[in-house]
C-alpha positions in Angstrom: -13.1 17.1 50.1 -10.0 16.4 52.3 -6.7 15.9 50.8 -3.9 13.8 52.4 -0.9 15.9 53.4 1.7 16.4 51.0 -0.9 15.4 48.1 -2.0 17.8 45.6 -5.1 19.2 45.7 -7.9 18.5 43.2 -7.8 22.0 42.0 -4.2 21.6 41.5 -4.7 18.4 39.4 -7.0 19.6 37.3 -4.7 22.9 36.6 -2.0 20.6 35.6 -4.4 18.8 33.4 -5.6 21.8 31.7 -2.0 23.1 31.1 -1.1 19.8 29.5 -4.0 20.0 27.0 -3.4 23.5 26.3 0.3 22.6 25.8 -0.8 19.3 23.4 -3.3 21.6 21.5 -0.8 24.4 20.7 1.9 21.5 19.5 -0.6 19.8 17.3 -1.9 23.1 15.8 1.9 24.1 15.0 2.7 20.5 13.7 -0.3 20.6 11.5 0.6 24.0 10.2 4.4 23.5 9.3 4.3 20.0 8.4 1.3 21.1 5.9 3.0 24.4 4.4 6.6 22.9 4.1 5.9 19.1 3.3 2.4 18.9 2.6 1.8 16.2 5.4 -0.7 16.2 8.5 0.5 15.2 11.8 -1.1 11.5 11.6 0.3 11.4 7.8 3.9 12.1 9.6 3.5 10.2 12.5 2.5 6.9 10.3 5.8 7.6 8.1 7.7 7.9 11.3 6.7 4.6 12.8 7.4 3.1 9.7 10.8 4.6 9.8 11.1 3.0 12.9 9.9 -0.3 12.1 12.2 -3.5 10.9 12.4 -3.8 7.0 10.3 -0.3 6.9 7.0 -2.1 7.1 4.2 -2.6 10.1 0.7 -4.7 9.9 -1.9 -2.1 9.6 -3.6 -3.2 12.9 -0.4 -2.5 14.5 0.0 0.8 13.1 -3.2 2.1 13.8 -2.9 1.2 17.3 0.4 2.9 17.5 -0.6 6.3 16.1 -4.0 6.1 18.0 -6.3 6.0 14.7 -9.2 3.5 13.9 -8.8 0.9 11.5 -10.9 2.8 9.2 -9.3 6.2 9.7 -5.9 4.4 8.9 -7.3 3.0 5.8 -8.4 6.4 4.5 -4.9 7.8 5.7 -2.8 4.9 3.9 -5.1 5.7 0.9 -4.0 9.2 0.7 -0.3 8.3 1.2 -0.7 5.5 -1.4 -2.1 8.1 -4.1 1.1 10.2 -3.6 3.4 7.2 -3.5 4.8 7.6 -0.2 3.5 4.1 1.0 2.2 1.1 -0.3 0.5 -2.1 0.8 1.3 -5.8 0.6 -0.3 -8.9 1.9 1.6 -10.3 4.9 3.2 -13.6 4.4 2.3 -15.5 7.2 -1.2 -14.2 7.7 -3.2 -14.0 4.2 -6.1 -11.6 6.0 -3.2 -9.6 7.2 -2.1 -5.9 5.4 1.6 -4.3 5.8 1.9 -0.7 5.1 5.2 -0.3 3.7 7.4 2.8 3.2 8.5 3.8 -0.3 11.7 5.1 -1.3 9.3 8.5 -1.9 8.2 8.3 1.9 11.5 7.9 3.3 12.8 11.1 1.4 9.5 13.2 2.4 9.6 11.5 6.1 13.5 12.7 6.2 12.9 16.1 5.1 9.7 16.7 7.3 11.4 15.0 10.8 13.6 18.3 10.8 10.7 20.4 10.7 8.7 18.2 13.4 11.6 17.9 15.8 12.2 21.8 15.6 8.4 22.3 16.4 8.8 20.0 19.4 11.9 21.4 20.5 10.7 24.9 20.3 7.1 24.3 22.1 7.6 21.3 24.5 8.3 22.4 28.1 11.7 21.5 29.6 11.6 18.2 30.9 
């Protein structure tokens, strides 16, 4: 296979891909461990809380939330069930679409996120390669 002058070889592209996936796996493992031990949250739990903190009025349509955290609708529903049982979020009907559901961050969820965000950002700062 020929490579254009100045272009990366296919082997080099594969090596960069492998480095990126190894970095991703290491960071996800560290986040799972540290968020779990310190805050009782998994990575996806934290991502949902993080997206809700960033959303207007601390709420988001379930479908949009699932897309933003890269989960299927059913996986998000199970995750929201767990977060609801611990009073970190609640579900409510959409005002303008009776079929839609909003996931809403509670005060307890906001507090837990604030505590866990410090750990999350620390792990990222330690393990992400300098950009």
